[in-house]
C-alpha positions in Angstrom: -8.6 -20.0 2.9 -9.9 -17.3 0.6 -7.7 -15.3 -1.7 -10.3 -12.9 -2.9 -10.2 -9.4 -1.4 -13.4 -7.9 0.0 -14.4 -4.4 -1.0 -13.3 -2.2 1.9 -14.9 0.9 0.4 -16.3 2.3 -2.9 -14.1 5.4 -3.0 -10.5 6.4 -2.3 -9.8 7.2 1.3 -7.7 10.3 1.7 -5.3 10.3 4.6 -2.6 12.8 5.6 0.6 10.8 6.0 3.9 11.7 7.7 7.4 11.7 6.2 9.6 8.9 7.4 6.8 6.6 8.5 5.7 3.3 7.1 2.0 2.4 6.6 0.5 -1.0 6.1 -2.3 -0.8 3.5 -5.0 -3.4 3.9 -5.1 -5.7 0.9 -7.9 -8.1 2.0 -10.6 -5.5 2.6 -11.6 -7.0 6.0 -9.8 -4.5 8.3 -12.0 -2.4 10.6 -9.4 0.4 10.4 -9.6 1.0 6.6 -7.5 1.7 4.7 -4.9 0.2 7.0 -4.3 -3.3 8.2 -5.6 -4.5 11.6 -4.6 -8.2 11.2 -8.0 -9.3 9.8 -6.3 -11.0 6.9 -5.3 -14.0 9.0 -6.1 -17.2 7.1 -7.0 -15.4 3.9 -3.8 -16.0 1.9 -3.6 -12.2 1.5 -1.1 -9.9 3.2 -1.0 -6.1 3.8 1.3 -4.0 1.6 4.0 -1.9 3.3 4.2 1.7 2.0 7.3 3.8 3.1 6.5 7.5 3.0 9.3 9.9 2.2 7.4 13.2 2.3 4.4 14.5 4.2 1.4 14.6 1.9 -2.2 13.4 1.4 -2.5 10.0 -0.1 -5.8 8.7 -1.6 -5.7 5.1 -0.6 -7.7 2.5 -2.6 -10.7 1.2 -0.8 -12.0 -1.3 -3.4 -8.9 -3.5 -3.2 -8.8 -4.2 -6.9 
């Protein structure tokens, strides 16, 4: 089991998000659907972070996982 996140990208990942939706941000860096979780964290000791969005906007999601 590894508890070190991999770098998922070297720059913020801007995504337009919708009000009233929840997004699961990848915390392990292994997801193929960056910046969001695809379940690749299994057996890493890391878990995605739920983000509840209250207003439509553009969010610059962290890619480096630090």
